[in-house]
C-alpha positions as CSV (number, residue, x, y, z in Angstrom):
1,X,86.8,71.5,95.0
2,X,86.1,75.1,94.1
3,X,88.6,77.5,96.0
4,X,87.1,81.0,97.2
5,X,89.6,83.2,98.9
6,X,88.5,86.2,100.4
7,X,91.5,88.8,101.3
8,X,90.4,90.8,104.5
9,X,88.5,90.2,107.7
10,X,86.8,93.5,108.0
11,X,83.2,94.4,107.4
12,X,82.9,93.6,104.0
13,X,85.3,90.5,104.1
14,X,83.5,88.8,106.8
15,X,80.1,89.7,105.7
16,X,80.9,88.1,102.4
17,X,82.7,84.9,103.7
18,X,79.7,84.2,106.0
19,X,77.4,84.8,103.1
20,X,79.1,82.5,100.8
21,X,79.4,80.1,103.8
22,X,75.7,80.3,104.4
23,X,74.5,79.7,100.6
24,X,77.0,77.3,99.2
25,X,77.7,73.6,99.6
26,X,80.5,73.1,102.3
27,X,81.1,69.6,100.4
28,X,81.9,71.5,97.4
29,X,82.8,74.6,98.1
30,X,86.2,75.9,100.3
31,X,86.1,79.2,101.8
32,X,89.2,80.9,103.4
33,X,90.2,84.3,104.8
34,X,93.3,86.0,105.1
35,X,94.3,88.7,107.2
36,X,97.3,89.8,109.2
37,X,95.2,90.8,112.3
38,X,93.3,88.6,114.5
39,X,90.9,91.2,115.7
40,X,87.9,92.8,114.0
41,X,86.8,96.3,115.4
42,X,83.6,97.7,115.5
43,X,84.9,100.9,113.9
44,X,82.3,103.3,114.4
45,X,83.2,103.4,118.4
46,X,86.2,105.2,117.6
47,X,84.3,108.5,117.7
48,X,81.7,107.2,120.6
49,X,84.7,105.8,122.9
50,X,86.2,109.0,123.8
51,X,82.7,110.7,125.3
52,X,81.8,107.4,127.0
53,X,78.8,106.6,124.5
54,X,80.0,103.3,124.1
55,X,82.2,100.7,126.4
56,X,85.7,100.4,125.1
57,X,85.7,96.9,124.4
58,X,84.1,96.9,121.2
59,X,86.1,94.0,119.2
60,X,85.7,90.3,118.5
61,X,88.3,87.6,117.5
62,X,88.4,87.0,113.7
63,X,88.2,83.0,114.2
64,X,85.3,83.2,116.3
65,X,83.3,85.8,114.2
66,X,83.7,83.3,110.8
67,X,80.9,80.6,110.7
68,X,82.1,77.2,111.3
69,X,83.4,76.1,107.6
70,X,85.0,79.0,106.8
71,X,89.1,78.8,107.5
72,X,90.9,81.7,108.8
73,X,94.7,82.1,107.9
74,X,96.3,84.7,110.1
75,X,99.3,86.1,107.8
76,X,99.6,89.2,105.9
77,X,99.1,89.3,102.1
78,X,102.5,90.3,100.3
79,X,101.3,90.2,96.5
80,X,98.1,88.8,94.6
81,X,98.8,87.4,91.2
82,X,95.3,87.4,89.3
83,X,97.0,85.5,86.1
84,X,98.6,82.8,88.3
85,X,95.7,83.1,90.4
86,X,97.7,83.0,93.9
87,X,97.9,85.2,96.9
88,X,101.0,85.2,98.2
89,X,101.8,85.5,102.4
90,X,104.5,86.8,104.2
91,X,104.8,83.5,106.6
92,X,102.6,80.5,104.6
93,X,102.6,78.9,101.6
94,X,100.8,80.8,98.6
95,X,96.9,80.5,98.7
96,X,95.7,78.9,95.4
97,X,92.2,80.3,94.2
98,X,89.4,79.8,91.8
99,X,87.7,82.8,92.7
100,X,88.9,85.8,94.8
101,X,87.1,88.4,96.7
102,X,89.4,91.3,98.3
103,X,88.1,93.7,100.9
104,X,91.3,94.9,102.4
105,X,90.1,98.1,103.4
106,X,92.2,101.5,103.9
107,X,95.6,101.6,105.0
108,X,96.5,103.8,107.8
109,X,99.9,105.7,107.6
110,X,100.3,108.2,110.1
111,X,103.9,108.9,108.4
112,X,102.5,110.7,105.9
113,X,101.8,113.5,107.4
114,X,105.1,115.1,109.1
115,X,105.4,115.5,112.5
116,X,102.2,113.2,113.5
117,X,103.9,110.2,114.7
118,X,106.2,112.1,117.2
119,X,103.1,114.3,118.1
120,X,101.2,111.5,118.9
121,X,104.0,109.1,120.5
122,X,105.5,112.0,122.6
123,X,102.6,114.5,123.3
124,X,99.3,114.7,125.3
125,X,97.4,116.6,123.4
126,X,97.3,114.7,119.9
127,X,94.9,112.0,119.2
128,X,94.5,110.4,115.8
129,X,91.2,108.9,116.7
130,X,91.0,106.4,113.6
131,X,93.4,104.9,115.5
132,X,91.7,102.4,118.1
133,X,94.4,103.1,120.7
134,X,94.1,106.9,120.3
135,X,90.5,106.8,120.8
136,X,90.9,105.3,124.0
137,X,93.6,107.8,125.0
138,X,91.5,110.6,124.1
139,X,88.8,109.8,126.5
140,X,91.4,110.6,129.4
141,X,92.5,113.9,127.7
142,X,89.2,114.9,127.2
143,X,88.2,114.7,131.0
144,X,91.1,116.4,131.9
145,X,90.8,119.1,129.1
146,X,89.6,122.8,130.4
147,X,89.8,125.1,127.4
148,X,91.5,126.4,124.5
149,X,91.3,125.2,120.7
150,X,89.9,121.7,119.8
151,X,91.1,120.9,116.4
152,X,90.0,118.2,113.8
153,X,91.7,118.3,110.7
154,X,91.3,116.0,107.5
155,X,94.1,114.6,105.1
156,X,94.1,115.4,101.4
157,X,93.5,111.7,101.0
158,X,90.3,109.7,100.6
159,X,89.2,108.3,103.9
160,X,86.9,106.0,105.3
161,X,83.8,107.1,107.1
162,X,83.7,110.5,105.8
163,X,81.4,111.7,108.4
164,X,83.5,110.4,111.3
165,X,85.8,114.0,111.8
166,X,82.1,115.8,112.1
167,X,80.6,113.5,114.3
168,X,83.4,113.6,116.2
169,X,83.4,117.5,116.3
170,X,79.5,118.1,116.8
171,X,80.0,115.3,119.9
172,X,83.2,117.4,121.3
173,X,81.4,120.6,120.8
174,X,78.2,119.3,122.9
175,X,80.6,117.6,125.1
176,X,82.2,120.8,126.2
177,X,79.1,122.2,126.6
178,X,77.8,119.8,129.1
179,X,81.1,120.1,131.2
180,X,80.3,123.8,131.3
181,X,83.6,124.9,129.7
182,X,81.8,125.6,126.1
183,X,82.7,129.4,126.4
184,X,86.4,128.7,126.8
185,X,86.8,126.2,124.1
186,X,87.1,127.2,120.4
187,X,86.1,124.3,118.2
188,X,87.4,124.2,114.6
189,X,87.4,121.3,111.9
190,X,89.4,121.7,108.6
191,X,89.0,120.0,105.3
192,X,90.7,120.4,101.9
193,X,87.5,121.0,100.1
194,X,84.9,123.7,99.7
195,X,82.1,122.0,102.1
196,X,82.2,120.1,105.6
197,X,79.7,117.3,103.9
198,X,79.6,116.6,100.3
199,X,76.0,115.7,99.8
200,X,72.9,117.9,99.7
201,X,70.5,118.4,101.7
202,X,72.4,117.0,104.4
203,X,75.3,119.6,104.0
204,X,73.0,122.7,104.7
205,X,71.4,121.2,107.4
206,X,74.9,120.7,109.2
207,X,75.9,124.4,108.4
208,X,72.6,125.5,110.0
209,X,73.7,123.4,113.2
210,X,77.3,124.3,113.1
211,X,76.3,128.3,112.6
212,X,74.0,128.0,115.5
213,X,76.4,126.4,117.9
214,X,79.6,128.5,116.9
215,X,81.4,125.5,115.3
216,X,84.3,126.9,112.6
217,X,85.2,125.3,109.4
218,X,88.1,125.9,107.8
219,X,87.4,125.1,103.7
220,X,90.4,124.4,101.4
221,X,92.8,123.5,104.4
222,X,95.7,121.2,103.0
223,X,97.5,119.9,106.2
224,X,101.4,120.1,105.4
225,X,102.7,119.0,108.6
226,X,102.4,119.2,112.4
227,X,104.9,121.1,115.1
228,X,104.0,119.2,118.0
229,X,106.4,121.4,120.5
230,X,104.7,124.3,119.1
231,X,101.0,123.2,118.8
232,X,100.6,123.9,115.6
233,X,99.4,122.5,112.1
234,X,100.8,124.3,109.2
235,X,98.8,124.3,105.9
236,X,100.4,123.7,102.4
237,X,99.5,127.5,101.6
238,X,101.2,128.6,104.6
239,X,98.3,128.8,107.0
240,X,98.7,128.2,110.6
241,X,96.3,126.8,113.0
242,X,97.1,126.6,116.7
243,X,95.7,123.7,118.8
244,X,95.5,122.8,122.6
245,X,93.7,119.4,121.8
246,X,94.2,118.0,118.5
247,X,92.2,114.9,116.7
248,X,93.8,114.6,113.2
249,X,92.4,112.3,110.9
250,X,95.5,109.8,109.6
251,X,96.2,109.8,105.9
252,X,95.0,106.6,104.1
253,X,96.1,104.4,101.5
254,X,95.4,101.2,99.7
255,X,97.2,98.3,101.0
256,X,100.6,98.0,99.3
257,X,100.0,94.0,98.4
258,X,97.5,96.0,95.8
259,X,98.9,99.0,95.0
260,X,102.7,97.9,94.6
261,X,102.5,94.0,94.1
262,X,99.5,93.4,92.1
263,X,97.8,94.6,88.7
264,X,94.3,94.9,90.3
265,X,94.8,98.5,90.9
266,X,96.6,99.4,87.8
267,X,93.8,100.7,86.2
268,X,92.6,103.2,88.8
269,X,93.7,106.9,88.6
270,X,95.7,107.1,91.9
271,X,97.0,103.5,91.3
272,X,95.5,103.0,95.1
273,X,92.4,101.5,94.2
274,X,90.9,98.4,92.8
275,X,89.0,98.7,89.5
276,X,85.8,97.4,89.4
277,X,82.6,97.8,87.3
278,X,80.3,99.9,90.1
279,X,77.4,97.8,90.1
280,X,78.4,94.4,90.0
281,X,81.4,95.2,91.8
282,X,83.5,92.5,89.2
283,X,87.3,93.4,88.4
284,X,87.3,95.4,85.3
285,X,89.8,92.9,83.7
286,X,89.5,89.7,85.7
287,X,86.1,87.8,85.8
288,X,86.9,85.7,88.8
289,X,87.7,88.7,91.2
290,X,85.6,91.0,93.2
291,X,86.1,93.8,95.3
292,X,84.3,95.7,97.7
293,X,84.4,98.2,100.8
294,X,87.2,101.0,100.9
295,X,90.0,99.2,98.5
296,X,87.9,99.8,95.3
297,X,87.4,102.7,93.1
298,X,83.5,102.4,92.8
299,X,82.1,106.2,93.3
300,X,80.6,105.6,96.5
301,X,81.0,106.5,100.2
302,X,83.6,104.4,102.2
303,X,81.2,103.2,104.7
304,X,79.9,100.1,106.5
305,X,76.6,100.3,105.4
306,X,78.0,100.5,101.9
307,X,80.2,97.3,102.4
308,X,77.2,95.7,104.0
309,X,75.3,96.3,100.8
310,X,78.2,95.5,98.4
311,X,78.9,91.7,100.4
312,X,75.2,90.6,99.5
313,X,75.8,91.7,95.6
314,X,79.4,90.0,95.5
315,X,77.7,86.7,97.0
316,X,75.0,86.9,94.9
317,X,76.9,87.4,91.6
318,X,79.8,85.0,92.5
319,X,77.5,82.3,93.1
320,X,75.8,83.1,89.9
321,X,79.4,82.7,88.2
322,X,79.8,79.2,90.1
323,X,76.3,78.2,88.7
324,X,77.1,79.6,84.8
325,X,74.2,82.1,85.2
326,X,74.3,85.5,84.2
327,X,75.1,88.1,87.2
328,X,71.9,89.9,88.0
329,X,72.5,91.5,91.3
330,X,73.7,95.4,91.3
331,X,74.6,97.8,93.7
332,X,73.3,101.0,93.6
333,X,75.7,103.0,95.3
334,X,73.9,103.1,98.5
335,X,75.9,104.3,101.7
336,X,74.4,105.6,105.0
337,X,76.0,107.7,107.7
338,X,74.2,108.5,110.9
339,X,75.4,111.6,111.6
340,X,75.4,112.3,115.5
341,X,75.0,116.2,116.1
342,X,75.0,115.8,119.9
343,X,74.1,113.7,122.8
344,X,70.6,112.3,122.4
345,X,70.4,113.4,118.4
346,X,71.1,112.2,115.3
347,X,70.3,112.6,111.4
348,X,70.8,110.1,109.0
349,X,72.3,110.5,105.7
350,X,71.4,108.2,103.0
351,X,72.0,108.0,99.3
352,X,73.3,106.2,96.5
353,X,74.5,106.9,93.0
354,X,71.1,108.7,92.3
355,X,71.2,111.2,95.2
356,X,70.1,111.5,98.3
357,X,67.2,109.2,100.3
358,X,66.5,110.3,103.4
359,X,65.2,113.7,104.9
360,X,67.8,115.6,107.1
361,X,65.8,115.2,110.2
362,X,67.5,115.5,113.8
363,X,65.6,112.7,116.0
364,X,66.2,110.9,119.4
365,X,65.1,107.8,117.6
366,X,68.1,108.0,115.0
367,X,70.6,108.3,117.7
368,X,68.8,105.3,119.7
369,X,69.2,103.3,116.2
370,X,73.0,104.2,115.8
371,X,74.3,104.2,119.2
372,X,72.2,101.2,120.8
373,X,70.6,99.2,118.4
374,X,73.2,99.1,115.3
375,X,76.2,97.5,117.6
376,X,74.3,94.6,118.3
377,X,72.9,94.2,114.8
378,X,76.1,94.6,113.4
379,X,77.5,91.7,115.3
380,X,74.9,89.2,115.8
381,X,73.2,90.0,112.0
382,X,75.0,91.7,109.5
383,X,78.5,89.9,110.4
384,X,77.1,86.7,110.3
385,X,75.4,86.7,106.9
386,X,71.9,87.8,107.6
387,X,70.3,91.4,106.9
388,X,67.6,92.5,108.8
389,X,67.4,96.0,107.8
390,X,66.1,97.2,104.4
């Protein structure tokens, strides 16, 4: 019996496991998914829930999400030894594998921003919305907010869904306008880069929107610490930004089982990301190891749309290896980011390794696709290993 172990039950891991289960003989192939969490969240809801655009209940039980014939192990992975072909667990016995798929995602670490944990736990004006609990709490805070400075900051680390801070900022500005308090609110977003969005022509379109709506972008701002008692965020160069309602993006890193207890990330520049071939998603040194999503070093935007494409590539290439055939599937760097500009309007940024794919056009249809259609497509098709969209 061939043993396939998938580490991580997020978008990339769940999709890959279900695709493989659908395609491979259950009498010849064992597929096991391991994760420390039993909850799978629809993370694009985290910037929609605060404004009431999606219901708060946007999660599923992992065991129910996986196809019959996929075993789920609820345990924390402590290390991976690709030489011994084992995955070590905190509470259970080691998992041995013949093929390994790593989809561990990003590790959110609020403690990496001095003052953030205190600010979130002890104050009622700081909501790091990449955490589900904070997104829920922010909904109530917005309802009682009557003016001041609304601030969104980004860390120096790479982040999943780089468009999310922009979407939250634009939706907040529109929300304040709809509440009739826009003239009493200053809306600011920072990033430690020259631009708020990295890909043209979407960047220029966003600048046009932000300039028209008086949304301030502070460039090259590196967050050093937050002082929740003073309501101030300090930059590394001594800058200060006061806030009345603060939505920071939490610093994000690779999982410690990968970065500290495995050689899989040793070849990456930062030591945080698994080194893979950017097209095949196969590990640079271990032929029976694949990685996808936020945990690897391919130069693509870390989005569920990217993981969705990679899941099919990994599944096809792993199946080819099983059958002693050449790996022909290639990931082209595709990523998509629905940029919600205000209630009822969005533009879709689509791009791959070569550059942009779609035009930067705002439309109601883009909003409907992202808010009303994609959640059900995500749960009922993508997560089950099917892909009805091109």
